[in-house]
N, C-alpha and C positions, 0 to 999 in steps of 0.2 A: 611633190605630192601633198605636202602639208597645206599649201595654198589651195590645191584641188579640193581637199576635204573641208577646208574653211569655206570655200565657195559653195560646196554642196550644203554645208550646215546653214549658211546664210540663205540659200534658196529654200531650204526646208522651213526655216523660220519665217521667211517671206510668205510662203504658201500657207503656213499656219495663220498668219495675220489676215490673209485674203479669206480664209475659211471663217475666221471670226466675223469679218464684215459681212460675208454671205449669210451666216447664221443670224446676225443682228437684223438683217433685212427680211429674211424669210420668216422669222418669228415676230417681226414687227416690234422688236424691243425699242428701236429708235424710230422717230417719225420718218415718213417716206421721203421728205425733202432733206434728210440729213446729209445726203451726198452733196447737195449744194453748199451746205454749211461747212462740211469738211473740205470741199474744194476751195472755198474762200479762205479758210484758215491756212491751207497750203499756200495759196497764191499770195496772201497778204501778211502772213505771220511766219510760218515755219521755213519756207524756202528763202524769203528775204533774210531771216535771222541766220540761216546757214550760210548764205552768200556773204553777209556782212562779217560774221565772226571769222570765217575762213580767210577772207581777203585781208581783214584788219590784222590778223595774227600771222598769216603766212606770206602775204604779198609785200615785197620790198623791191627796191630798184634792181638789185642783183637777181632775185628770183624771177622777176617779171622779164628782164632781158633774157635770162636763160631759157624761159619757156614760152616766149612770145610766138615762136614758130608754130606752137600748138593751135593757135587761133586759125591760121591759114590751113593747117593740116586737117583740122576738123571740118572746115568749110569745103575743102576739096573733096574729101571722102563723101560728105553729105550730097554735094552736087552730083557726084557719080551715081549714088544710089537713086537720086531723083531721076536722072536720065535713064537709068536701067528700068525704072518702074513703068515707063511707057511701053516698051516692047514686051515686057513680061506680062503686064496686065492684059495685053491683047490676046495672050494665050487663053485667058479665062473668058474674055468677051471679044471674040473675033469680029463680031458686028453688034452694034447696039440698035435695037429697033424702036426704043422709046426713051423718054427722059428718065424713067426709073432704072433701066439698065445702064444708061450713061452715068447716072449718079453712083450706082453700085460699082461700076468700073473705076470711078474716082476714089471710092473708098479702098478698093484693092490697090490702086496706085499709092495712096498714102501709106497703107500697111506695108508695102514693099519698100518704100523710101525711108520711113522713119519708125524706129522702135520706141519702146518706153525708156529711152535713154536718160530721161530726166528723173522722174520719181524712182523708178527701179534702179537705174544706173547709179544714182546718188547713193541709194540704199546699199548696193553691192560694194561700190568703191569704199564707202566709209566703213562698212562692216568688215571687209576683208583687208583693205590696204591702208586705211587710216586717212587722217586729215591732210597730210602732205600730198598724197596722191589725189585727193579730192580737189586741192588747189589747182593741180594740173588739169584735172578733168573739167573744172569750171571754165578754164581758158579754152580747152578743146571744144567745149560745147557752146561757147559764147555766140559765135556767128551761126552755128547750127540752129540755135533757138530762134534767131531772127528769120532764117530761111524757112524753118518749120512753120512759123506763124504766117509769114507772107504767102508761101506756096500752099500750105495746108488750108488756110482760110479760103483761098481762091478756088480750091477744088472741092472742099467738103461742105461749104455753105451752098444751099440750093440757089439756083439762078436768080430767083425773084428777090433774094436777100443779099446777093453777092456784092462785096465791096470792091472799090477800085484798088489797083495795085498800090497806089500811093497811100490810100487809107489803111490798107493792110500793113504797109511799111511803118506808117505812123503808129499804128496799134502795137506793133511788135517793139518799137523803140520806147514806147511809153508803158510797156507792161511792167508790173512790179519786179519780176525776175531780172529784167535787164537794168532797170533803174537802180536796184539795190546792189547788183553785181558791179556795175560801173562805179557806184558810190563807194563800195567796199574797196575796189582797186585803188581809187583815188586816195582814200583814207590810209590804205596800206602804204602806198608810195610816199605819202607825206609823213609816215611814221606816227600816225595819230594815236596809236595804241597807248603810248605813254601818257596821253592827256585824257583818256577815257576812264572813268571810274570802274573799279573792279566789279561792282555789282551789276553794271550794265553789260560788261563782257560775260559775266556769269549767266545773266538772264538770256543773252543771245545764244550762249552755248547750250543752255537747258532747252530753249525753244528749238534749236537746231536738231537736237536728238529726237524730236517728235516728228520730223519731216518724213522719214522713211516709214515708220510704223503706221502713221495716219494715212499715208498714200496707199499702202497695201490694204488697210481696212476699207478705204474708199473704193479701191478696185473691186474688192469682194462685195461691198454693199451695192455697187452698180450692177455687177453680174447677178446678184440675188434678186434684182427686180424683174428678171426674165425667167421664162420657163426653160429649164435646163434641157429638156428633151428637144425643144425647138432649136436651141443653140447648137446642139450636137448633130443636127440633121443636114446642115449645109456642107456638102462634100467638098466644094471648092475651097472652103475655109481651111480644111486640113492640108490641102496642097500649098496654099499661099503661106500657111504657118510653117510648113517644112522648108519652104524657100527662104522665109524670113529668118528662121532659127538655125538652119544648117547650110543651105546652099550659098547664101550671101556671104557669111563668114568664110566659107570654103573657097569662094572666088577671090576675096580680098586679101586674106591673111597670107597666103603664099607669095602674092605679089609684093606685099609690104615687107615680108621677110627677105625677098630677093633684092629689094631696094635698101636693105640694111637699116631699116627704121629702128631707132633705139627701143630697148625692151619695154620701158615704161610707156612709150607711145603705142607699142603694139597692144598692151593691156587696155589702154584707153580706147583704141580703135575697136578691139574685140568686144568690149562692153557695149559700145554704140551699135555694133553690127549684129550682136547675138541676143540682145535683150528682146523680150516679146513685143507684140504689136501694141502701139501706144493707145492711151485712153482717149486721145482726140478723135478717134474713129467713132466714139460715142458722144463726147463732150460737144464738139462743134455742131454735128447734126442736131443734137438735142436742143442746143441753144437757138437754132434757127429753123426748127420744124422739119428737119430732114429725117430720113429713115435710119433707125439706130440698131435694128436687130442684127444686121450683118456685122457691124462694128462690135456689138456685144458678143457675138459668136466668136469673132476673131480674138477678142480680149480673153474670153474664157478659155478657149482651147490653147492659145499660145502661152498664156501664163501658166497653165497646168503643165504643159510639155517642157517649158523652160526650166523647171526644177531639175530636170535631167539633162537637157541639152546644153545649158550654160556651163555647168562643171565639165561636161565632156568636151565642149569646144575649147575650154581653157586647157584641159589636159592635152588635147591634140595639138593645138596651135601655139601654146606657150611653153608647156613642159616638155613635149616630145620633139617637135620640129625645130 
């Protein structure tokens, strides 16, 4: 129960940061393009710093061997969620009569397949379970990130801008998150920590602590650029949000329990499965001229409800079952 309340506290803190971002946008305290600046800081500074610091300080030959199975486990679970997204999305769009409906269907597919397992998942793992568990979570999410980029780009970018599978794959492998994660693992395995000056490690640690708060402010800032009344009117979004936050964890967690998956692996899987709909439903379409209102509605509603659902999912599937 202690972890349940810690999770609830973390979610409330997260929601407070989202509301700060929302307020900053609505009151125009920050420039309208500040979301782009914050996203670049996350991509090029805070997430790389978190990856480097964690891997340098936590990764060694023994810990890597002990947890290498997490890489395959994360990919397997993500592949199943992607496969499930196809039949479930048809419930919302039995037939698509035009390109706009077909594109909306793809947004729903992504929302069903991938949560905000990165920014929010990192925030929860670090805030509740600490850096040792985050090291495991980074391995769990390694190949998930590549699949998310390759498949996500292929369905969320409008047809006229769509990249080939190979270009998507190259883009994912050359993303800052993957480059710095792999670099950190190599440095950790080589025991490079002893050769790195303390001030550099301190700088990385300080930058790491900014990753979660800035990501939540970014989410709120993006949501604040839309009319809330419009975001709350899409009834289908409520159903896909409940599937994302409740039904999907409820399908996976009992199966993982029956397979005698280790407790720490269960926690990692639950965070991936129960976090709200990812920001890429806004980011990718916005970058390539796609429709963003549906994604913004999903992000707003799912992030709000997750304050309650994530602690409840943890209580049900980790504490009680």
